Structure formats: structure tokens, C-alpha cells
N, C-alpha and C positions, 0 to 999 in steps of 0.2 A: 814227762820226760823232757829233758833239754838236750840239745845237740851242740851247745856251746859250754865250754868250761868257763863260767863267768868269773870265778876267782882268778884263774890264769889271765883271762882277757883284761880284767880291771887292773891287775898288777902290771900287765904289759903296757897298757896305756897310761899307767900311773894315775888312774882315776880321773883322767882328763876327758870330759865328755866331748869336747870338740875334736880331739885327736881320735877318740873312739869312733865317732861318726865318720871321720875322714877314712879311717881304716876300713870300716864297713862299706863305704861307698866305693873305695878302690876294689875291695873284694867282689862287690856286685858287678863291677865292670868286667872282671876276668872270669869269675866262676861259672856263669851260665853257659858260655861258649865251651869251656872245658868239659862241663857235664854233657853237653850235646855231642862233643867229639867222643866221649866215653860211651855214650848210648849208641852211637853209630858203630863203634868198634865192636861192642857187644852184639848188636843186631847182625853184623856181618860175620860174626864168629871169629874175629881176629884177636885171638887170646894174647898174642905178643903185644900188640898195640894197646889192648885194654889194660894189660898189666903195667905198661909204661905210663899210660895216662892216669891210672889209679895212683901210681907213685907220684907223678907230677902234681896231681890235685892235692895230695897230702901236703905238699909244700904250701900251696895256696891256703888250705884249710888250717894249717898248723897255727896260724895267728889266732884262731878261735879255741885252741887247746887240743892237745893230743889224747885226752882222756874222754872224748865224746864218742857216742855211738857211731856218728857219721865217720869220724876219723878211723875208728877201729874197723868199721866195715870196709873202708878203702883198703886198709892193710890186708883184710881177708881176701878182697878181690885181687889184690896184687899177688898174694900167695896162691890163690886158685889158678891164676894165669900162669904163674911160674911152674906150677905142678901140671901144666898142660890139661886143665880140666875140660870137661865137655862143654859144648855150647849151652846146654840146658843149665848146667851148674853156674856158668858165668851169668846167664840171664837171671837166674834165681838170686844170685848175689847182687846184681844190679837192681832187681826189684826191691830188695831189702834196703839198698842204698837210697833208692828213690823215696821210700817211706821216711827215712831219716832226713833226707834233703828237705822234705816238706816241713818237718819239725825245725830244722835248722833255719829255714826261711822265716818261719813264724818267730823264732827267737830274734833273728836279725831285724825283722820289722818292728818288733816290740822295742828293741834298743834304739832304732832310728826314730821312733815316735816318742821316746822317753825324754823328759826334761831333766837335764843333769845339773841345772844351776842351783 
């Protein structure tokens, strides 16, 4: 399973490997901090903040495609928060997001290591 929509991403960067790696490096500067903020909001039970952060992270991740399991899970978390879900439901949603994050990072690392010349 992949957490990047490769077809979308390669179209977005116009198959330019240098541009692709620049996009991924920028993503990696922003993404970990956002995920840490989301984790803290979930752990504190702040559903409003968690929903807002899930929405914000969607903007960051959208460059990797909106049809990925990670992006879709972010949408689910935003919906859960908007529906005033329980702390447990929010935590379960974040646990699933974490599993997808690990796959996403594997995909990113493979792309960063790839030779596009």
C-alpha cells in the first residue's frame, strides 16, 4: 500500500526529479511539527484543535495527492472532530493516521533515494 498518489505527484512536478525532491524536502520541514501538534491535541482531548489541525495538514499533504489513505484518514479525523467525537474515537483515528504516516514516510524516503536522471 502506498500513501502517495504517484501519478498525481509526477504530473504535479512535471516529471522533474529535482523539483520533486525540493517539494519533498519542503514537505519534511513542515510536516513533522504539524503531526506533533495534532498528536498533542488528540492526547489532550481538544477535538476542536485536532479538527483544525487535521484540516491544515490536508493542505500540506495535498501536494502528495488527495486519493491516498493518509489524506482520506485526515478527512475522517476532521469529520470526527466536527461531530464532537469522544476522546477515544479521536485517539483511534489518530492511531490509524500514524500507521499511514509510517507508510507515507517510507514512500517519501524511497523517492528521495531514487535516481531520476
